[in-house]
N, CA and C atoms as an extended XYZ file, in Angstrom:
447
Properties=species:S:1:pos:R:3:atomname:S:1:resname:S:1:resid:I:1 pbc="F F F"
N        -1.552      -27.035       18.495 N   UNK     1
C        -2.178      -25.803       18.279 CA  UNK     1
C        -3.255      -26.234       16.962 C   UNK     1
N        -4.233      -25.407       17.040 N   UNK     2
C        -4.912      -25.446       15.698 CA  UNK     2
C        -4.543      -24.965       14.475 C   UNK     2
N        -4.609      -24.842       13.256 N   UNK     3
C        -4.186      -23.920       12.283 CA  UNK     3
C        -4.953      -23.150       12.048 C   UNK     3
N        -4.464      -21.875       11.875 N   UNK     4
C        -5.086      -20.638       11.752 CA  UNK     4
C        -5.714      -20.343       10.082 C   UNK     4
N        -7.412      -20.441       10.074 N   UNK     5
C        -7.845      -20.564        9.168 CA  UNK     5
C        -7.990      -18.943        8.223 C   UNK     5
N        -7.455      -19.174        7.119 N   UNK     6
C        -7.583      -17.700        6.263 CA  UNK     6
C        -8.828      -16.351        5.953 C   UNK     6
N        -8.827      -15.411        6.048 N   UNK     7
C       -10.008      -14.497        6.354 CA  UNK     7
C       -11.134      -15.060        7.027 C   UNK     7
N       -10.413      -15.592        8.491 N   UNK     8
C       -11.681      -15.894        9.434 CA  UNK     8
C       -12.180      -14.246       10.148 C   UNK     8
N       -10.948      -13.821       10.415 N   UNK     9
C       -11.006      -12.649       10.712 CA  UNK     9
C       -10.429      -10.971       10.467 C   UNK     9
N       -11.436      -10.605        9.282 N   UNK    10
C       -10.851       -9.563        8.716 CA  UNK    10
C       -11.493       -8.145        9.412 C   UNK    10
N       -10.281       -7.644        9.285 N   UNK    11
C       -10.752       -6.203       10.064 CA  UNK    11
C       -10.887       -5.266        8.824 C   UNK    11
N       -11.847       -4.302        8.704 N   UNK    12
C       -12.146       -3.407        7.828 CA  UNK    12
C       -12.132       -2.358        8.711 C   UNK    12
N       -11.621       -1.526        8.208 N   UNK    13
C       -11.200        0.168        8.588 CA  UNK    13
C       -11.669        1.301        7.751 C   UNK    13
N       -12.270        2.350        8.113 N   UNK    14
C       -13.173        3.005        6.789 CA  UNK    14
C       -12.757        4.689        7.191 C   UNK    14
N       -12.723        5.247        6.503 N   UNK    15
C       -12.749        6.809        6.537 CA  UNK    15
C       -11.512        7.262        7.472 C   UNK    15
N       -10.580        6.888        7.584 N   UNK    16
C        -9.934        7.766        8.899 CA  UNK    16
C        -9.443        8.925        8.659 C   UNK    16
N        -9.723        9.569        6.832 N   UNK    17
C        -9.473       11.004        7.080 CA  UNK    17
C        -8.368       11.372        7.641 C   UNK    17
N        -7.291       11.135        7.449 N   UNK    18
C        -5.821       11.288        8.350 CA  UNK    18
C        -5.687       12.940        7.526 C   UNK    18
N        -4.992       13.923        8.149 N   UNK    19
C        -4.734       13.854        9.358 CA  UNK    19
C        -5.800       14.304       10.386 C   UNK    19
N        -6.919       14.289       10.039 N   UNK    20
C        -8.338       14.880       10.772 CA  UNK    20
C        -8.883       13.512       11.554 C   UNK    20
N        -8.373       12.672       11.599 N   UNK    21
C        -8.966       11.150       12.531 CA  UNK    21
C        -9.610       11.498       13.977 C   UNK    21
N       -10.223       10.968       14.761 N   UNK    22
C       -10.334       10.638       15.884 CA  UNK    22
C        -9.261       10.595       16.941 C   UNK    22
N        -8.593       11.248       17.580 N   UNK    23
C        -7.099       10.696       18.256 CA  UNK    23
C        -6.676        9.362       19.238 C   UNK    23
N        -7.650        9.065       19.059 N   UNK    24
C        -7.689        7.415       20.004 CA  UNK    24
C        -7.899        6.208       18.891 C   UNK    24
N        -7.732        6.773       17.740 N   UNK    25
C        -7.738        5.973       16.173 CA  UNK    25
C        -6.751        4.731       16.257 C   UNK    25
N        -5.507        5.250       16.115 N   UNK    26
C        -4.896        4.335       16.271 CA  UNK    26
C        -4.552        3.205       17.698 C   UNK    26
N        -4.630        3.718       18.662 N   UNK    27
C        -4.412        3.301       20.193 CA  UNK    27
C        -6.070        1.819       20.250 C   UNK    27
N        -7.077        2.647       19.431 N   UNK    28
C        -8.309        1.882       19.126 CA  UNK    28
C        -7.730        0.318       18.434 C   UNK    28
N        -7.048        0.580       17.087 N   UNK    29
C        -6.822       -0.067       15.975 CA  UNK    29
C        -6.236       -1.620       17.103 C   UNK    29
N        -4.889       -0.650       17.749 N   UNK    30
C        -4.100       -2.083       18.521 CA  UNK    30
C        -4.732       -2.183       19.181 C   UNK    30
N        -5.738       -1.870       20.319 N   UNK    31
C        -6.256       -2.919       20.829 CA  UNK    31
C        -7.232       -3.615       19.990 C   UNK    31
N        -7.918       -3.799       18.851 N   UNK    32
C        -8.417       -4.534       18.278 CA  UNK    32
C        -7.380       -5.886       18.099 C   UNK    32
N        -6.437       -5.186       17.160 N   UNK    33
C        -5.197       -6.051       16.967 CA  UNK    33
C        -4.515       -6.960       18.084 C   UNK    33
N        -4.810       -6.487       18.851 N   UNK    34
C        -4.409       -7.554       20.349 CA  UNK    34
C        -5.401       -8.513       20.661 C   UNK    34
N        -6.768       -8.100       20.965 N   UNK    35
C        -8.008       -9.039       21.329 CA  UNK    35
C        -8.003      -10.267       19.802 C   UNK    35
N        -7.901       -9.938       18.924 N   UNK    36
C        -8.302      -10.759       17.788 CA  UNK    36
C        -7.188      -11.529       16.851 C   UNK    36
N        -7.095      -12.439       16.392 N   UNK    37
C        -6.332      -12.700       15.619 CA  UNK    37
C        -6.588      -12.524       14.243 C   UNK    37
N        -6.045      -11.468       13.583 N   UNK    38
C        -6.542      -10.761       12.508 CA  UNK    38
C        -5.994      -11.218       11.390 C   UNK    38
N        -6.689      -11.716       10.660 N   UNK    39
C        -5.863      -12.452        9.180 CA  UNK    39
C        -5.616      -11.627        7.927 C   UNK    39
N        -6.539      -10.522        8.096 N   UNK    40
C        -6.365       -9.566        7.216 CA  UNK    40
C        -7.245       -8.449        7.060 C   UNK    40
N        -6.186       -7.447        7.070 N   UNK    41
C        -7.075       -5.772        6.859 CA  UNK    41
C        -7.387       -4.801        5.460 C   UNK    41
N        -8.135       -4.596        5.461 N   UNK    42
C        -9.316       -4.304        4.616 CA  UNK    42
C        -9.360       -2.672        4.756 C   UNK    42
N        -8.753       -1.365        4.400 N   UNK    43
C        -9.093        0.160        4.622 CA  UNK    43
C        -9.890        0.302        3.252 C   UNK    43
N       -11.483        0.689        3.263 N   UNK    44
C       -12.107        0.800        2.813 CA  UNK    44
C       -11.953        2.351        1.933 C   UNK    44
N       -11.071        2.636        2.172 N   UNK    45
C       -10.906        4.162        1.382 CA  UNK    45
C       -11.017        5.320        2.278 C   UNK    45
N       -10.392        6.315        1.634 N   UNK    46
C       -10.455        7.788        2.497 CA  UNK    46
C        -9.545        7.736        3.816 C   UNK    46
N        -8.537        7.194        3.453 N   UNK    47
C        -7.488        7.075        4.485 CA  UNK    47
C        -7.195        8.289        4.809 C   UNK    47
N        -6.669        9.451        3.687 N   UNK    48
C        -6.367       10.479        4.012 CA  UNK    48
C        -7.252       11.559        3.622 C   UNK    48
N        -7.341       12.737        3.988 N   UNK    49
C        -8.708       13.569        3.705 CA  UNK    49
C        -8.409       14.634        2.685 C   UNK    49
N        -7.299       15.175        2.133 N   UNK    50
C        -7.132       15.922        1.694 CA  UNK    50
C        -8.061       16.987        1.337 C   UNK    50
N        -8.333       17.955        2.763 N   UNK    51
C        -9.197       18.745        2.640 CA  UNK    51
C        -8.723       19.677        1.787 C   UNK    51
N        -7.421       20.054        1.668 N   UNK    52
C        -6.876       21.552        1.255 CA  UNK    52
C        -7.173       21.168       -0.495 C   UNK    52
N        -7.310       19.527       -0.865 N   UNK    53
C        -7.494       19.702       -2.038 CA  UNK    53
C        -8.889       19.475       -2.837 C   UNK    53
N        -9.633       19.832       -1.889 N   UNK    54
C       -10.839       19.733       -2.558 CA  UNK    54
C       -11.532       20.292       -3.545 C   UNK    54
N       -12.818       19.930       -4.025 N   UNK    55
C       -13.247       20.463       -5.116 CA  UNK    55
C       -14.480       21.514       -4.046 C   UNK    55
N       -14.321       21.211       -3.158 N   UNK    56
C       -15.432       21.930       -2.178 CA  UNK    56
C       -14.650       23.736       -1.680 C   UNK    56
N       -15.186       24.411       -1.189 N   UNK    57
C       -14.834       25.296       -0.322 CA  UNK    57
C       -13.935       24.753        0.974 C   UNK    57
N       -12.362       25.196        0.617 N   UNK    58
C       -11.344       24.700        2.329 CA  UNK    58
C       -11.700       25.639        3.286 C   UNK    58
N       -11.275       25.340        4.575 N   UNK    59
C       -11.766       25.839        5.238 CA  UNK    59
C       -10.067       26.414        5.956 C   UNK    59
N        -9.728       27.639        5.798 N   UNK    60
C        -8.800       28.315        6.195 CA  UNK    60
C        -8.338       27.785        7.219 C   UNK    60
N        -8.659       27.386        8.563 N   UNK    61
C        -8.172       27.316        9.999 CA  UNK    61
C        -7.329       25.692        9.930 C   UNK    61
N        -7.806       24.787        8.741 N   UNK    62
C        -7.192       23.288        8.968 CA  UNK    62
C        -5.843       23.771        7.833 C   UNK    62
N        -4.777       22.712        7.763 N   UNK    63
C        -3.876       22.603        7.367 CA  UNK    63
C        -3.654       22.718        5.939 C   UNK    63
N        -2.155       23.360        5.205 N   UNK    64
C        -2.665       23.624        3.747 CA  UNK    64
C        -1.942       22.187        3.209 C   UNK    64
N        -2.057       22.370        1.582 N   UNK    65
C        -2.207       20.543        1.201 CA  UNK    65
C        -0.279       20.253        1.199 C   UNK    65
N         0.269       21.312        1.434 N   UNK    66
C         1.780       20.034        1.882 CA  UNK    66
C         1.814       19.772        3.605 C   UNK    66
N         1.256       20.654        4.326 N   UNK    67
C         1.479       20.400        5.793 CA  UNK    67
C         0.272       19.180        5.927 C   UNK    67
N        -0.999       19.481        5.252 N   UNK    68
C        -1.942       18.018        5.536 CA  UNK    68
C        -1.350       16.491        5.293 C   UNK    68
N        -0.532       16.796        3.986 N   UNK    69
C         0.153       15.462        3.564 CA  UNK    69
C         1.362       15.062        4.706 C   UNK    69
N         2.299       16.062        4.784 N   UNK    70
C         3.449       15.548        5.842 CA  UNK    70
C         2.605       14.889        7.257 C   UNK    70
N         1.933       15.629        7.757 N   UNK    71
C         0.547       15.305        8.934 CA  UNK    71
C         0.201       14.107        8.813 C   UNK    71
N        -0.509       13.600        7.116 N   UNK    72
C        -1.207       12.117        7.372 CA  UNK    72
C         0.170       11.246        7.478 C   UNK    72
N         0.976       11.559        6.666 N   UNK    73
C         2.256       10.643        6.265 CA  UNK    73
C         2.843       10.193        8.034 C   UNK    73
N         2.483       11.174        8.769 N   UNK    74
C         3.370       11.030       10.572 CA  UNK    74
C         2.240        9.642       11.234 C   UNK    74
N         1.283        9.802       10.679 N   UNK    75
C         0.216        9.416       11.120 CA  UNK    75
C         0.063        7.965       10.387 C   UNK    75
N         0.130        8.049        9.356 N   UNK    76
C         0.375        6.467        8.067 CA  UNK    76
C         1.823        5.630        8.924 C   UNK    76
N         2.545        5.955        9.028 N   UNK    77
C         3.797        5.932        9.379 CA  UNK    77
C         3.440        4.543       10.788 C   UNK    77
N         2.383        5.034       11.664 N   UNK    78
C         1.968        4.544       12.672 CA  UNK    78
C         1.247        2.825       12.278 C   UNK    78
N         0.412        3.546       11.095 N   UNK    79
C        -1.004        2.111       10.321 CA  UNK    79
C         0.344        1.150       10.228 C   UNK    79
N         1.294        1.682        9.204 N   UNK    80
C         2.231        0.922        8.467 CA  UNK    80
C         2.966       -0.059        9.530 C   UNK    80
N         3.293        0.308       10.293 N   UNK    81
C         4.153       -0.599       11.778 CA  UNK    81
C         2.723       -1.465       11.837 C   UNK    81
N         1.738       -0.946       12.452 N   UNK    82
C         0.829       -1.863       13.262 CA  UNK    82
C         0.274       -3.278       11.912 C   UNK    82
N         0.248       -2.354       10.711 N   UNK    83
C        -0.186       -3.318        9.965 CA  UNK    83
C         0.219       -3.044        8.480 C   UNK    83
N         1.166       -4.208        8.631 N   UNK    84
C         1.968       -3.569        7.326 CA  UNK    84
C         1.244       -4.521        5.745 C   UNK    84
N         0.788       -5.359        6.052 N   UNK    85
C        -0.187       -5.706        4.590 CA  UNK    85
C        -1.495       -5.209        4.766 C   UNK    85
N        -1.916       -4.421        3.953 N   UNK    86
C        -3.273       -3.889        3.689 CA  UNK    86
C        -4.062       -3.840        2.768 C   UNK    86
N        -5.203       -4.489        2.205 N   UNK    87
C        -5.849       -4.374        0.937 CA  UNK    87
C        -6.376       -2.510        1.245 C   UNK    87
N        -6.459       -1.736        0.250 N   UNK    88
C        -6.688       -0.469        0.643 CA  UNK    88
C        -7.935       -0.040       -0.744 C   UNK    88
N        -9.019        0.032       -0.857 N   UNK    89
C       -10.157        0.401       -1.800 CA  UNK    89
C        -9.743        1.998       -2.373 C   UNK    89
N       -10.081        1.643       -3.352 N   UNK    90
C       -10.331        3.506       -3.937 CA  UNK    90
C       -10.963        4.332       -3.578 C   UNK    90
N       -11.062        5.436       -3.462 N   UNK    91
C       -12.371        6.384       -3.112 CA  UNK    91
C       -11.908        7.826       -3.272 C   UNK    91
N       -12.893        8.367       -3.018 N   UNK    92
C       -13.414        9.846       -3.499 CA  UNK    92
C       -12.013       10.810       -3.021 C   UNK    92
N       -11.585       10.480       -1.996 N   UNK    93
C       -10.591       11.148       -1.418 CA  UNK    93
C        -9.527       10.501       -1.723 C   UNK    93
N        -9.120        9.372       -2.029 N   UNK    94
C        -7.558        8.865       -2.474 CA  UNK    94
C        -7.468        9.053       -4.215 C   UNK    94
N        -8.815        9.332       -4.507 N   UNK    95
C        -8.729        9.671       -5.995 CA  UNK    95
C        -8.566       11.274       -6.194 C   UNK    95
N        -8.728       11.903       -5.406 N   UNK    96
C        -8.513       13.630       -5.618 CA  UNK    96
C        -7.490       14.205       -6.348 C   UNK    96
N        -6.089       13.177       -6.244 N   UNK    97
C        -5.196       14.081       -7.044 CA  UNK    97
C        -5.285       14.082       -8.519 C   UNK    97
N        -5.874       12.658       -8.511 N   UNK    98
C        -5.878       12.053      -10.133 CA  UNK    98
C        -7.459       12.947      -10.797 C   UNK    98
N        -8.386       13.103      -10.014 N   UNK    99
C        -9.512       13.714      -10.227 CA  UNK    99
C        -9.032       15.539      -10.739 C   UNK    99
N        -8.119       16.348      -10.038 N   UNK   100
C        -7.731       17.469       -9.889 CA  UNK   100
C        -6.754       17.269      -11.310 C   UNK   100
N        -6.033       16.464      -11.789 N   UNK   101
C        -5.158       16.494      -12.547 CA  UNK   101
C        -6.223       16.483      -14.300 C   UNK   101
N        -7.082       15.560      -13.852 N   UNK   102
C        -7.981       15.339      -15.054 CA  UNK   102
C        -8.971       16.737      -14.903 C   UNK   102
N        -9.335       17.315      -14.372 N   UNK   103
C       -10.125       18.736      -14.253 CA  UNK   103
C        -9.506       19.393      -14.755 C   UNK   103
N        -8.151       19.773      -14.699 N   UNK   104
C        -7.646       20.645      -14.923 CA  UNK   104
C        -6.340       20.295      -16.535 C   UNK   104
N        -6.399       19.173      -16.871 N   UNK   105
C        -6.224       18.967      -18.050 CA  UNK   105
C        -4.444       18.270      -18.027 C   UNK   105
N        -4.065       17.723      -16.703 N   UNK   106
C        -2.426       17.133      -16.435 CA  UNK   106
C        -2.424       16.077      -16.834 C   UNK   106
N        -2.062       14.991      -17.894 N   UNK   107
C        -1.547       13.867      -17.870 CA  UNK   107
C        -1.328       13.524      -17.056 C   UNK   107
N        -1.152       12.105      -15.889 N   UNK   108
C        -1.257       11.225      -15.758 CA  UNK   108
C         0.348       10.701      -15.567 C   UNK   108
N         0.836       11.120      -16.445 N   UNK   109
C         2.493       10.875      -16.222 CA  UNK   109
C         3.033       11.458      -15.668 C   UNK   109
N         2.893       12.625      -15.282 N   UNK   110
C         3.118       14.101      -14.516 CA  UNK   110
C         2.782       13.721      -13.164 C   UNK   110
N         1.890       12.355      -12.515 N   UNK   111
C         1.973       12.523      -11.077 CA  UNK   111
C         2.549       11.116      -10.671 C   UNK   111
N         2.874       11.185       -9.300 N   UNK   112
C         3.487       10.103       -8.774 CA  UNK   112
C         2.621        9.024       -8.114 C   UNK   112
N         2.802        8.103       -8.477 N   UNK   113
C         1.928        6.884       -7.715 CA  UNK   113
C         1.533        7.081       -6.214 C   UNK   113
N         0.338        7.020       -5.751 N   UNK   114
C        -0.501        7.272       -4.531 CA  UNK   114
C         0.397        6.622       -3.148 C   UNK   114
N         0.722        5.282       -3.956 N   UNK   115
C         1.810        4.742       -3.142 CA  UNK   115
C         2.754        5.188       -2.624 C   UNK   115
N         3.455        5.622       -3.497 N   UNK   116
C         4.747        6.554       -3.592 CA  UNK   116
C         4.801        7.475       -2.784 C   UNK   116
N         3.583        8.418       -3.010 N   UNK   117
C         3.253       10.189       -2.030 CA  UNK   117
C         3.212        9.348       -0.431 C   UNK   117
N         2.550        8.905       -0.499 N   UNK   118
C         2.287        8.108        1.414 CA  UNK   118
C         3.014        7.251        1.582 C   UNK   118
N         4.438        7.187        0.679 N   UNK   119
C         5.212        6.156        1.363 CA  UNK   119
C         5.002        4.880        2.071 C   UNK   119
N         3.831        4.202        1.168 N   UNK   120
C         3.136        3.076        1.908 CA  UNK   120
C         4.313        1.838        1.377 C   UNK   120
N         4.451        0.935        2.456 N   UNK   121
C         4.943       -0.169        2.136 CA  UNK   121
C         4.361       -1.245        1.432 C   UNK   121
N         5.609       -2.161        0.528 N   UNK   122
C         4.871       -3.317       -0.534 CA  UNK   122
C         3.417       -3.647       -0.074 C   UNK   122
N         3.191       -3.701        1.046 N   UNK   123
C         2.064       -4.778        1.261 CA  UNK   123
C         0.569       -4.050        1.312 C   UNK   123
N         0.489       -2.443        1.187 N   UNK   124
C        -0.278       -2.249        1.355 CA  UNK   124
C        -0.302       -2.084       -0.548 C   UNK   124
N        -1.980       -2.845       -0.960 N   UNK   125
C        -1.895       -2.688       -2.128 CA  UNK   125
C        -3.309       -2.133       -2.453 C   UNK   125
N        -3.377       -1.424       -3.805 N   UNK   126
C        -4.646       -0.454       -3.801 CA  UNK   126
C        -5.458       -1.139       -4.779 C   UNK   126
N        -6.871       -1.092       -4.469 N   UNK   127
C        -7.752       -1.802       -5.523 CA  UNK   127
C        -9.248       -1.036       -5.749 C   UNK   127
N        -9.698       -1.174       -6.746 N   UNK   128
C       -10.880       -0.886       -7.603 CA  UNK   128
C       -12.097       -1.563       -7.048 C   UNK   128
N       -11.237       -3.001       -7.406 N   UNK   129
C       -13.082       -4.078       -6.619 CA  UNK   129
C       -11.715       -4.782       -6.173 C   UNK   129
N       -12.062       -5.651       -5.231 N   UNK   130
C       -11.453       -6.653       -4.483 CA  UNK   130
C       -12.777       -7.722       -4.064 C   UNK   130
N       -12.085       -9.268       -4.471 N   UNK   131
C       -13.268      -10.739       -3.867 CA  UNK   131
C       -12.354      -11.164       -2.732 C   UNK   131
N       -12.652      -11.740       -1.577 N   UNK   132
C       -11.864      -12.600       -1.323 CA  UNK   132
C       -12.717      -13.542       -0.550 C   UNK   132
N       -11.978      -14.957       -0.523 N   UNK   133
C       -13.090      -16.324        0.085 CA  UNK   133
C       -12.760      -16.106        1.378 C   UNK   133
N       -13.667      -16.195        2.022 N   UNK   134
C       -14.096      -16.034        3.339 CA  UNK   134
C       -13.685      -17.281        4.171 C   UNK   134
N       -13.398      -17.608        5.061 N   UNK   135
C       -13.086      -18.972        5.919 CA  UNK   135
C       -13.998      -20.040        5.878 C   UNK   135
N       -15.449      -19.173        5.465 N   UNK   136
C       -16.778      -20.570        5.510 CA  UNK   136
C       -16.666      -20.730        3.849 C   UNK   136
N       -15.900      -20.033        2.891 N   UNK   137
C       -15.838      -20.878        1.736 CA  UNK   137
C       -16.164      -19.743        0.999 C   UNK   137
N       -17.330      -18.431        1.865 N   UNK   138
C       -18.342      -17.817        1.038 CA  UNK   138
C       -17.249      -16.539        0.070 C   UNK   138
N       -17.865      -15.670       -0.629 N   UNK   139
C       -16.742      -14.696       -1.268 CA  UNK   139
C       -17.932      -13.483       -0.818 C   UNK   139
N       -16.507      -12.346       -0.101 N   UNK   140
C       -17.386      -11.171       -0.245 CA  UNK   140
C       -16.414      -10.121       -1.105 C   UNK   140
N       -17.439       -9.521       -1.541 N   UNK   141
C       -16.816       -8.278       -2.968 CA  UNK   141
C       -16.990       -6.782       -2.228 C   UNK   141
N       -15.953       -6.225       -2.416 N   UNK   142
C       -15.553       -5.027       -2.460 CA  UNK   142
C       -15.303       -4.167       -3.542 C   UNK   142
N       -16.008       -3.134       -3.813 N   UNK   143
C       -16.022       -2.677       -4.675 CA  UNK   143
C       -16.494       -1.070       -4.721 C   UNK   143
N       -15.885       -0.082       -5.776 N   UNK   144
C       -16.103        1.332       -5.672 CA  UNK   144
C       -16.614        1.284       -7.309 C   UNK   144
N       -16.903        2.537       -7.298 N   UNK   145
C       -17.713        3.479       -8.006 CA  UNK   145
C       -16.793        3.904       -9.001 C   UNK   145
N       -15.598        4.315       -8.487 N   UNK   146
C       -14.551        5.344       -8.779 CA  UNK   146
C       -14.340        4.530       -9.867 C   UNK   146
N       -13.773        5.685      -11.144 N   UNK   147
C       -12.891        5.496      -12.066 CA  UNK   147
C       -11.553        6.271      -12.304 C   UNK   147
N       -10.624        5.462      -12.019 N   UNK   148
C        -9.511        6.650      -11.764 CA  UNK   148
C        -9.211        7.587      -13.133 C   UNK   148
N        -8.923        7.203      -14.066 N   UNK   149
C        -9.273        8.077      -15.656 CA  UNK   149
C        -9.243        7.660      -16.663 C   UNK   149
């Protein structure tokens, strides 16, 4: 059996905006995972939507902040089972709580870590920027313009 090469099959997932993602999102990702020998998974950000926390007008037909979080965590549990190790990039939706805190003058030490709120496994790591070496020896750079605070 040939040795698998690291970072040959990198799955990039983006903008799932849970709990408002497409209903076939997880079945689609399962099919991809069954079809390809994925070496690494990157989520490019906006894994949850946080519509109710937005600086924009909220749609009153959508979930409240607490309900939205609980529904998002239900979906995330499926992601955690499917992909226990994921590199997650910082994003405008991912940083929503931090940006709201900054806007209202709330010190960071009053806020839980994002991974704790989402009950993420240890294998889910957040990054402002990330460089990986692909199987062909070239680097792929992933970066965000966001600064937490």
